[in-house]
Steps between C-alpha positions, in 0.01 A plus 500: 500500500126546488349790308428791734177681408552865586286811531594863565317707758316674214351161411366431849138612542423756768333413727625143493243253365308271734656158512853618426753403765806719553797300629786704651826300519716767669661474842298583816662842555418602142142377542450693824621826344242493222293249305182464297195478726368145511814343358623160611853512643727200448874582480664340196713266712190362672297455182580132431390404852193728496380471139178332619402842640485649149134480394369377169426765240711779359780628720706816450845450652694803623837579659702820513607523135385180328794261538390284791140501379617373159667205675180437696287517184728256318484257792126534570423478128688172493271381781195581288404836653351783292761764584626825349803710599475875566787656304662778699346361815394713792732782392290551187179447700603780736615724213159456333330628815323171564370453855706326765474433871769454765520293817714758681260788560721713274398597145557205265803503274716264299856507633 
């Protein structure tokens, strides 16, 4: 098991720094309900086939609560990516009042 570098939402700068990629590994319905503006969406199950889409440079990986993103960070880290897991995931992001957008026309939320 690879080491999983982890940060809490308190440790994520606001606004997000230039050059930081946010990778959201949740399912499409979760993504549509609410996500971080500008994030890259690759569901965890598709990540091995789509890892070439993850850019170079530091990447913050998010899911709903931090479990799937930890798996993604372990795997991507093993591939040589500079990745960090968001502990508490989008639930903590939402609780901290950080901005989100939705694809549904409804107010964004984490379900």
